[in-house]
KOLLORO-864270 format. One record per atom (N, C-alpha, C, O, CB): residue in one letter; atom name; x, y, z. Coordinates in nm, 2 decimals. Glycine has a CB too. Example, Ala and Ser with C-alpha at 12.3 -4.5 7.8 and 13.67 -1.06 7.14 Angstrom:
# residues 2
- type	atom	c1	c2	c3
- A	N	1.32	-0.57	0.78
- A	CA	1.23	-0.45	0.78
- A	C	1.32	-0.33	0.78
- A	O	1.42	-0.33	0.85
- A	CB	1.13	-0.45	0.90
- S	N	1.28	-0.22	0.71
- S	CA	1.37	-0.11	0.71
- S	C	1.29	0.00	0.79
- S	O	1.34	0.11	0.80
- S	CB	1.41	-0.06	0.57
***
This chain:
# residues 118
- type	atom	c1	c2	c3
- X	N	3.65	14.86	2.30
- X	CA	3.59	14.73	2.32
- X	C	3.40	14.74	2.29
- X	O	3.31	14.80	2.34
- X	CB	3.63	14.70	2.49
- X	N	3.40	14.65	2.19
- X	CA	3.24	14.64	2.13
- X	C	3.20	14.53	2.21
- X	O	3.28	14.45	2.23
- X	CB	3.20	14.60	1.96
- X	N	3.08	14.52	2.26
- X	CA	2.96	14.47	2.38
- X	C	2.87	14.37	2.30
- X	O	2.81	14.40	2.20
- X	CB	2.85	14.61	2.45
- X	N	2.87	14.27	2.34
- X	CA	2.79	14.16	2.25
- X	C	2.67	14.19	2.28
- X	O	2.64	14.24	2.39
- X	CB	2.80	14.00	2.27
- X	N	2.58	14.17	2.15
- X	CA	2.43	14.15	2.24
- X	C	2.39	14.08	2.30
- X	O	2.44	13.96	2.30
- X	CB	2.33	14.15	2.19
- X	N	2.27	14.12	2.41
- X	CA	2.21	14.03	2.54
- X	C	2.14	13.94	2.42
- X	O	2.15	13.82	2.41
- X	CB	2.09	14.13	2.69
- X	N	2.08	14.03	2.33
- X	CA	1.98	13.91	2.26
- X	C	1.98	13.97	2.06
- X	O	2.03	14.08	2.02
- X	CB	1.76	13.92	2.36
- X	N	1.93	13.88	1.97
- X	CA	1.93	13.92	1.86
- X	C	1.75	13.88	1.80
- X	O	1.69	13.78	1.77
- X	CB	2.08	13.85	1.79
- X	N	1.73	13.96	1.80
- X	CA	1.55	13.99	1.75
- X	C	1.59	13.93	1.57
- X	O	1.64	14.02	1.50
- X	CB	1.48	14.24	1.76
- X	N	1.58	13.83	1.53
- X	CA	1.54	13.81	1.38
- X	C	1.40	13.82	1.35
- X	O	1.32	13.74	1.39
- X	CB	1.57	13.66	1.33
- X	N	1.33	13.97	1.24
- X	CA	1.22	13.98	1.25
- X	C	1.19	13.95	1.13
- X	O	1.23	14.04	1.05
- X	CB	1.17	14.09	1.30
- X	N	1.12	13.81	1.04
- X	CA	1.11	13.78	0.94
- X	C	1.00	13.82	0.90
- X	O	0.88	13.78	0.93
- X	CB	1.13	13.67	0.93
- X	N	1.03	13.93	0.78
- X	CA	0.87	14.02	0.72
- X	C	0.86	13.99	0.59
- X	O	0.95	13.94	0.53
- X	CB	0.87	14.21	0.71
- X	N	0.75	14.02	0.56
- X	CA	0.71	14.04	0.36
- X	C	0.64	14.14	0.34
- X	O	0.54	14.18	0.40
- X	CB	0.61	13.93	0.28
- X	N	0.73	14.23	0.19
- X	CA	0.68	14.35	0.17
- X	C	0.55	14.34	0.14
- X	O	0.46	14.42	0.17
- X	CB	0.74	14.42	0.09
- X	N	0.54	14.24	0.09
- X	CA	0.40	14.19	0.01
- X	C	0.29	14.16	0.12
- X	O	0.17	14.14	0.08
- X	CB	0.43	14.05	-0.08
- X	N	0.33	14.16	0.28
- X	CA	0.20	14.05	0.33
- X	C	0.20	14.24	0.41
- X	O	0.28	14.33	0.44
- X	CB	0.23	13.83	0.46
- X	N	0.03	14.19	0.40
- X	CA	-0.03	14.38	0.48
- X	C	0.00	14.36	0.63
- X	O	0.00	14.46	0.70
- X	CB	-0.26	14.43	0.46
- X	N	0.03	14.23	0.69
- X	CA	0.01	14.24	0.82
- X	C	0.15	14.27	0.88
- X	O	0.17	14.34	0.98
- X	CB	-0.07	14.10	0.89
- X	N	0.28	14.18	0.77
- X	CA	0.46	14.25	0.84
- X	C	0.42	14.40	0.82
- X	O	0.44	14.47	0.92
- X	CB	0.65	14.20	0.71
- X	N	0.36	14.46	0.72
- X	CA	0.34	14.60	0.71
- X	C	0.26	14.72	0.80
- X	O	0.27	14.84	0.80
- X	CB	0.28	14.60	0.58
- X	N	0.14	14.62	0.91
- X	CA	0.09	14.63	0.99
- X	C	0.18	14.67	1.09
- X	O	0.20	14.77	1.16
- X	CB	0.03	14.56	0.99
- X	N	0.21	14.60	1.09
- X	CA	0.33	14.57	1.27
- X	C	0.44	14.62	1.27
- X	O	0.50	14.63	1.37
- X	CB	0.39	14.41	1.32
- X	N	0.50	14.70	1.09
- X	CA	0.62	14.78	1.12
- X	C	0.66	14.89	1.27
- X	O	0.75	14.90	1.35
- X	CB	0.60	14.86	0.99
- X	N	0.54	14.96	1.24
- X	CA	0.56	15.08	1.33
- X	C	0.57	15.02	1.47
- X	O	0.65	15.09	1.53
- X	CB	0.44	15.20	1.32
- X	N	0.51	14.92	1.54
- X	CA	0.50	14.85	1.63
- X	C	0.66	14.80	1.66
- X	O	0.72	14.81	1.76
- X	CB	0.40	14.76	1.60
- X	N	0.69	14.74	1.57
- X	CA	0.80	14.71	1.54
- X	C	0.95	14.80	1.61
- X	O	1.04	14.77	1.68
- X	CB	0.78	14.72	1.40
- X	N	0.90	14.93	1.51
- X	CA	1.03	14.99	1.51
- X	C	1.04	15.07	1.65
- X	O	1.15	15.09	1.71
- X	CB	1.04	15.09	1.38
- X	N	0.92	15.12	1.70
- X	CA	0.92	15.16	1.87
- X	C	0.94	15.03	1.94
- X	O	0.95	15.07	2.05
- X	CB	0.75	15.23	1.93
- X	N	0.96	14.91	1.94
- X	CA	1.01	14.79	1.99
- X	C	1.16	14.81	2.00
- X	O	1.23	14.78	2.10
- X	CB	0.96	14.67	1.91
- X	N	1.20	14.87	1.90
- X	CA	1.36	14.86	1.87
- X	C	1.36	14.92	1.94
- X	O	1.38	14.87	2.06
- X	CB	1.44	14.90	1.75
- X	N	1.35	15.08	1.91
- X	CA	1.42	15.20	2.03
- X	C	1.38	15.19	2.15
- X	O	1.42	15.27	2.24
- X	CB	1.39	15.35	2.02
- X	N	1.30	15.10	2.17
- X	CA	1.27	15.09	2.37
- X	C	1.40	15.00	2.39
- X	O	1.47	15.04	2.48
- X	CB	1.07	14.99	2.45
- X	N	1.44	14.90	2.34
- X	CA	1.54	14.84	2.37
- X	C	1.73	14.85	2.30
- X	O	1.84	14.80	2.30
- X	CB	1.49	14.73	2.35
- X	N	1.65	14.96	2.26
- X	CA	1.82	14.97	2.18
- X	C	1.90	15.02	2.29
- X	O	2.01	14.97	2.27
- X	CB	1.84	15.10	2.03
- X	N	1.89	15.08	2.38
- X	CA	2.00	15.11	2.52
- X	C	2.04	14.96	2.63
- X	O	2.13	14.96	2.71
- X	CB	1.91	15.23	2.64
- X	N	1.95	14.84	2.59
- X	CA	1.91	14.70	2.66
- X	C	1.98	14.61	2.59
- X	O	1.96	14.49	2.61
- X	CB	1.76	14.66	2.65
- X	N	2.08	14.66	2.49
- X	CA	2.18	14.52	2.45
- X	C	2.08	14.44	2.32
- X	O	2.14	14.36	2.25
- X	CB	2.20	14.39	2.62
- X	N	1.97	14.46	2.31
- X	CA	1.90	14.41	2.16
- X	C	1.93	14.45	2.07
- X	O	1.96	14.57	2.07
- X	CB	1.78	14.42	2.13
- X	N	1.94	14.37	1.96
- X	CA	1.99	14.38	1.83
- X	C	1.88	14.34	1.73
- X	O	1.87	14.22	1.71
- X	CB	2.11	14.27	1.82
- X	N	1.83	14.38	1.69
- X	CA	1.67	14.38	1.59
- X	C	1.75	14.39	1.39
- X	O	1.79	14.49	1.34
- X	CB	1.52	14.59	1.65
- X	N	1.75	14.28	1.36
- X	CA	1.73	14.25	1.28
- X	C	1.68	14.19	1.15
- X	O	1.70	14.07	1.12
- X	CB	1.76	14.25	1.30
- X	N	1.56	14.32	1.04
- X	CA	1.52	14.26	0.98
- X	C	1.51	14.15	0.84
- X	O	1.59	14.17	0.75
- X	CB	1.50	14.32	1.00
- X	N	1.45	14.07	0.83
- X	CA	1.53	13.93	0.75
- X	C	1.36	13.92	0.67
- X	O	1.25	13.89	0.71
- X	CB	1.60	13.74	0.88
- X	N	1.42	13.97	0.50
- X	CA	1.32	13.96	0.36
- X	C	1.35	13.84	0.25
- X	O	1.29	13.82	0.14
- X	CB	1.34	14.12	0.27
- X	N	1.45	13.80	0.30
- X	CA	1.48	13.72	0.19
- X	C	1.60	13.58	0.16
- X	O	1.67	13.55	0.07
- X	CB	1.51	13.82	0.11
- X	N	1.58	13.54	0.30
- X	CA	1.70	13.47	0.33
- X	C	1.67	13.37	0.35
- X	O	1.69	13.35	0.47
- X	CB	1.77	13.51	0.41
- X	N	1.63	13.24	0.28
- X	CA	1.54	13.11	0.31
- X	C	1.65	13.02	0.36
- X	O	1.61	12.92	0.41
- X	CB	1.45	13.04	0.18
- X	N	1.80	13.04	0.35
- X	CA	1.87	12.97	0.46
- X	C	1.89	13.02	0.61
- X	O	1.93	12.94	0.69
- X	CB	1.99	12.95	0.41
- X	N	1.87	13.12	0.63
- X	CA	1.82	13.17	0.77
- X	C	1.77	13.12	0.83
- X	O	1.79	13.06	0.93
- X	CB	1.76	13.25	0.79
- X	N	1.68	13.16	0.76
- X	CA	1.48	13.10	0.79
- X	C	1.47	12.95	0.86
- X	O	1.41	12.91	0.96
- X	CB	1.39	13.06	0.60
- X	N	1.58	12.88	0.72
- X	CA	1.54	12.73	0.78
- X	C	1.62	12.67	0.89
- X	O	1.59	12.56	0.94
- X	CB	1.55	12.63	0.68
- X	N	1.76	12.78	0.93
- X	CA	1.82	12.73	1.05
- X	C	1.78	12.77	1.13
- X	O	1.81	12.69	1.23
- X	CB	1.93	12.74	1.06
- X	N	1.70	12.89	1.17
- X	CA	1.62	12.92	1.33
- X	C	1.47	12.89	1.31
- X	O	1.38	12.96	1.36
- X	CB	1.63	13.11	1.39
- X	N	1.43	12.77	1.22
- X	CA	1.31	12.72	1.20
- X	C	1.19	12.85	1.17
- X	O	1.08	12.85	1.21
- X	CB	1.27	12.64	1.34
- X	N	1.25	12.96	1.09
- X	CA	1.14	13.02	1.13
- X	C	1.02	12.98	0.95
- X	O	1.07	12.96	0.85
- X	CB	1.19	13.21	1.18
- X	N	0.91	12.99	0.97
- X	CA	0.81	12.95	0.89
- X	C	0.68	13.02	0.85
- X	O	0.58	12.96	0.81
- X	CB	0.79	12.85	0.92
- X	N	0.69	13.19	0.87
- X	CA	0.58	13.22	0.84
- X	C	0.60	13.42	0.87
- X	O	0.65	13.48	0.97
- X	CB	0.46	13.11	0.94
- X	N	0.54	13.47	0.77
- X	CA	0.56	13.64	0.82
- X	C	0.46	13.67	0.85
- X	O	0.37	13.61	0.80
- X	CB	0.61	13.76	0.73
- X	N	0.43	13.79	0.97
- X	CA	0.56	13.77	1.05
- X	C	0.60	13.71	1.12
- X	O	0.51	13.63	1.14
- X	CB	0.58	13.82	1.11
- X	N	0.67	13.67	1.19
- X	CA	0.74	13.61	1.30
- X	C	0.90	13.68	1.32
- X	O	0.97	13.75	1.25
- X	CB	0.75	13.44	1.27
- X	N	0.91	13.64	1.45
- X	CA	1.04	13.70	1.53
- X	C	1.11	13.57	1.59
- X	O	1.05	13.48	1.65
- X	CB	1.00	13.81	1.67
- X	N	1.24	13.57	1.56
- X	CA	1.31	13.48	1.61
- X	C	1.40	13.53	1.71
- X	O	1.50	13.55	1.64
- X	CB	1.36	13.42	1.51
- X	N	1.43	13.54	1.81
- X	CA	1.49	13.56	1.91
- X	C	1.62	13.46	1.95
- X	O	1.57	13.36	2.00
- X	CB	1.40	13.56	2.00
- X	N	1.74	13.45	1.94
- X	CA	1.87	13.41	1.96
- X	C	1.96	13.48	2.06
- X	O	1.98	13.60	2.05
- X	CB	1.92	13.41	1.86
- X	N	2.03	13.40	2.16
- X	CA	2.13	13.43	2.27
- X	C	2.26	13.48	2.16
- X	O	2.27	13.48	2.03
- X	CB	2.17	13.27	2.39
- X	N	2.35	13.52	2.25
- X	CA	2.51	13.58	2.21
- X	C	2.55	13.45	2.16
- X	O	2.65	13.43	2.09
- X	CB	2.62	13.67	2.34
- X	N	2.47	13.36	2.23
- X	CA	2.57	13.20	2.15
- X	C	2.50	13.11	2.04
- X	O	2.57	13.03	1.98
- X	CB	2.59	13.06	2.27
- X	N	2.34	13.15	2.01
- X	CA	2.33	13.16	1.88
- X	C	2.16	13.04	1.91
- X	O	2.08	12.99	1.83
- X	CB	2.49	13.10	1.77
- X	N	2.16	13.04	2.06
- X	CA	2.06	12.93	2.08
- X	C	1.93	13.06	2.05
- X	O	1.92	13.17	2.01
- X	CB	2.08	12.84	2.27
- X	N	1.84	12.93	2.10
- X	CA	1.68	13.03	2.01
- X	C	1.63	13.05	2.11
- X	O	1.61	12.95	2.18
- X	CB	1.54	12.97	1.89
- X	N	1.60	13.20	2.18
- X	CA	1.53	13.22	2.31
- X	C	1.37	13.21	2.31
- X	O	1.30	13.16	2.39
- X	CB	1.56	13.36	2.37
- X	N	1.33	13.28	2.16
- X	CA	1.21	13.23	2.17
- X	C	1.17	13.27	1.98
- X	O	1.24	13.32	1.89
- X	CB	1.10	13.31	2.32
- X	N	1.00	13.20	2.00
- X	CA	1.01	13.19	1.81
- X	C	0.91	13.21	1.81
- X	O	0.85	13.12	1.88
- X	CB	1.05	13.07	1.71
- X	N	0.84	13.31	1.75
- X	CA	0.69	13.33	1.74
- X	C	0.58	13.46	1.70
- X	O	0.57	13.47	1.58
- X	CB	0.67	13.30	1.84
- X	N	0.51	13.55	1.76
- X	CA	0.44	13.64	1.69
- X	C	0.53	13.74	1.75
- X	O	0.61	13.72	1.85
- X	CB	0.28	13.65	1.71
- X	N	0.49	13.90	1.66
- X	CA	0.58	13.99	1.66
- X	C	0.51	14.07	1.78
- X	O	0.57	14.18	1.82
- X	CB	0.60	14.05	1.53
- X	N	0.37	14.01	1.84
- X	CA	0.31	14.12	1.91
- X	C	0.38	14.10	2.09
- X	O	0.50	14.11	2.13
- X	CB	0.11	14.12	1.88
- X	N	0.27	14.08	2.16
- X	CA	0.29	14.04	2.29
- X	C	0.35	13.97	2.33
- X	O	0.39	13.98	2.45
- X	CB	0.23	14.02	2.34
- X	N	0.40	13.84	2.24
- X	CA	0.47	13.75	2.28
- X	C	0.61	13.82	2.28
- X	O	0.68	13.82	2.38
- X	CB	0.45	13.62	2.21
- X	N	0.64	13.89	2.14
- X	CA	0.82	13.92	2.15
- X	C	0.83	14.03	2.24
- X	O	0.95	14.07	2.23
- X	CB	0.91	13.96	2.00
- X	N	0.77	14.09	2.32
- X	CA	0.73	14.17	2.41
- X	C	0.75	14.16	2.53
- X	O	0.78	14.25	2.60
- X	CB	0.63	14.18	2.40
- X	N	0.72	14.01	2.58
- X	CA	0.69	13.97	2.71
- X	C	0.85	13.89	2.70
- X	O	0.91	13.87	2.80
- X	CB	0.53	13.88	2.74
- X	N	0.90	13.85	2.59
- X	CA	1.01	13.74	2.59
- X	C	1.11	13.85	2.56
- X	O	1.21	13.79	2.54
- X	CB	1.01	13.61	2.48
- X	N	1.13	13.96	2.55
- X	CA	1.20	14.08	2.59
- X	C	1.25	14.15	2.71
- X	O	1.35	14.19	2.75
- X	CB	1.15	14.15	2.56
- X	N	1.14	14.14	2.75
- X	CA	1.08	14.20	2.89
- X	C	1.21	14.05	3.01
- X	O	1.29	14.07	3.09
- X	CB	0.83	14.17	2.91
- X	N	1.16	13.95	2.95
- X	CA	1.21	13.83	3.00
- X	C	1.36	13.84	3.03
- X	O	1.41	13.86	3.14
- X	CB	1.19	13.72	2.89
- X	N	1.44	13.81	2.90
- X	CA	1.58	13.83	2.87
- X	C	1.63	13.96	2.94
- X	O	1.72	13.94	3.03
- X	CB	1.61	13.83	2.71
- X	N	1.60	14.10	2.93
- X	CA	1.67	14.22	2.96
- X	C	1.63	14.25	3.13
- X	O	1.67	14.36	3.18
- X	CB	1.63	14.36	2.85
- X	N	1.56	14.16	3.22
- X	CA	1.56	14.11	3.31
- X	C	1.61	14.02	3.42
- X	O	1.59	14.02	3.54
- X	CB	1.51	14.11	3.28
- X	N	1.69	13.91	3.32
- X	CA	1.71	13.83	3.35
- X	C	1.65	13.67	3.39
- X	O	1.73	13.58	3.42
- X	CB	1.76	13.88	3.39
- X	N	1.50	13.67	3.40
- X	CA	1.41	13.58	3.40
- X	C	1.41	13.49	3.22
- X	O	1.44	13.52	3.10
- X	CB	1.28	13.66	3.46
- X	N	1.37	13.39	3.30
- X	CA	1.32	13.29	3.17
- X	C	1.19	13.33	3.07
- X	O	1.07	13.37	3.09
- X	CB	1.28	13.15	3.23
- X	N	1.24	13.32	2.98
- X	CA	1.14	13.36	2.85
- X	C	1.00	13.26	2.88
- X	O	1.01	13.14	2.91
- X	CB	1.23	13.31	2.67
- X	N	0.85	13.34	2.86
- X	CA	0.71	13.29	2.93
- X	C	0.72	13.24	2.75
- X	O	0.75	13.29	2.64
- X	CB	0.55	13.42	3.02
- X	N	0.69	13.11	2.79
- X	CA	0.59	13.06	2.58
- X	C	0.73	13.08	2.48
- X	O	0.74	13.14	2.37
- X	CB	0.41	13.25	2.49
- X	N	0.80	13.02	2.53
- X	CA	0.94	13.04	2.43
- X	C	0.90	12.97	2.26
- X	O	0.99	12.95	2.18
- X	CB	1.10	12.93	2.53
- X	N	0.80	12.94	2.24
- X	CA	0.73	12.87	2.08
- X	C	0.57	12.94	2.13
- X	O	0.47	12.88	2.16
- X	CB	0.73	12.63	2.05
- X	N	0.59	13.11	2.14
- X	CA	0.45	13.13	2.08
- X	C	0.38	13.11	1.94
- X	O	0.44	13.11	1.83
- X	CB	0.44	13.24	2.09
- X	N	0.25	13.11	1.95
- X	CA	0.15	13.07	1.85
- X	C	0.21	13.20	1.75
- X	O	0.28	13.30	1.78
- X	CB	-0.04	13.08	1.91
- X	N	0.18	13.15	1.65
- X	CA	0.20	13.21	1.49
- X	C	0.09	13.30	1.44
- X	O	-0.02	13.29	1.48
- X	CB	0.20	13.09	1.37
- X	N	0.12	13.41	1.34
- X	CA	0.07	13.52	1.32
- X	C	-0.05	13.48	1.24
- X	O	-0.17	13.50	1.26
- X	CB	0.15	13.61	1.27
- X	N	0.01	13.40	1.14
- X	CA	-0.06	13.37	0.99
- X	C	0.04	13.21	1.01
- X	O	0.13	13.18	1.09
- X	CB	-0.01	13.51	0.82
- X	N	-0.04	13.15	0.90
- X	CA	-0.01	13.00	0.89
- X	C	0.08	13.00	0.74
- X	O	0.08	13.08	0.64
- X	CB	-0.17	12.89	0.88
- X	N	0.14	12.91	0.75
- X	CA	0.19	12.85	0.61
- X	C	0.13	12.80	0.53
- X	O	0.04	12.72	0.56
- X	CB	0.27	12.75	0.61
- X	N	0.15	12.87	0.39
- X	CA	0.05	12.84	0.27
- X	C	0.13	12.89	0.13
- X	O	0.25	12.87	0.10
- X	CB	-0.09	12.94	0.29
- X	N	0.04	12.97	0.05
- X	CA	0.14	13.03	-0.06
- X	C	0.22	13.14	-0.10
- X	O	0.17	13.24	-0.05
- X	CB	0.10	13.03	-0.14
- X	N	0.30	13.17	-0.15
- X	CA	0.35	13.30	-0.16
- X	C	0.50	13.24	-0.17
- X	O	0.51	13.12	-0.19
- X	CB	0.32	13.42	-0.01
- X	N	0.60	13.31	-0.16
- X	CA	0.72	13.23	-0.12
- X	C	0.83	13.35	-0.08
- X	O	0.82	13.48	-0.08
- X	CB	0.77	13.13	-0.25
- X	N	0.92	13.29	-0.04
- X	CA	1.07	13.32	0.04
- X	C	1.14	13.25	0.04
- X	O	1.17	13.18	0.14
- X	CB	1.09	13.34	0.15
- X	N	1.22	13.24	-0.14
- X	CA	1.28	13.14	-0.14
- X	C	1.25	13.04	-0.19
- X	O	1.14	13.05	-0.26
- X	CB	1.30	13.12	-0.06
- X	N	1.29	12.93	-0.19
- X	CA	1.25	12.76	-0.18
- X	C	1.13	12.76	-0.02
- X	O	1.03	12.69	0.01
- X	CB	1.45	12.65	-0.15
- X	N	1.18	12.85	0.02
- X	CA	1.11	12.81	0.19
- X	C	0.96	12.91	0.17
- X	O	0.95	13.03	0.15
- X	CB	1.24	12.89	0.37
- X	N	0.87	12.81	0.18
- X	CA	0.72	12.93	0.16
- X	C	0.68	12.91	0.30
- X	O	0.68	12.83	0.39
- X	CB	0.57	12.87	0.04
- X	N	0.63	13.06	0.29
- X	CA	0.61	13.19	0.36
- X	C	0.46	13.21	0.36
- X	O	0.41	13.17	0.26
- X	CB	0.68	13.31	0.29
- X	N	0.38	13.26	0.44
- X	CA	0.22	13.32	0.42
- X	C	0.25	13.45	0.39
- X	O	0.34	13.51	0.43
- X	CB	0.13	13.31	0.56
- X	N	0.15	13.50	0.28
- X	CA	0.14	13.65	0.23
- X	C	0.03	13.67	0.32
- X	O	-0.04	13.74	0.25
- X	CB	0.12	13.68	0.06
- X	N	-0.01	13.65	0.41
- X	CA	-0.08	13.69	0.52
- X	C	-0.23	13.65	0.50
- X	O	-0.31	13.67	0.59
- X	CB	-0.07	13.83	0.55
***
């Protein structure tokens, strides 16, 4: 029997973004920390349709969804994401589910959906 993930973390990243690149080691560490807690991490580099569906608008940005696809958290990939995952894995409501974003919408491209290149 395959267990459903307690949550899925979509990490919207760009290889052209120094900020995305800077957070890669931290995100890998976070993934390792939560791998036994039924949290799935999925890096997203160029899926415009998924970005629109989940409301992602900048890089780096995390969107955490429940097993039913409901958005539990949308925001930065730092402390806000860590707090959201801690809440999800301990059964508490996610604090600040729409956390501030690290980068603003600007130039650069993510298909037709524009993302910041930091």
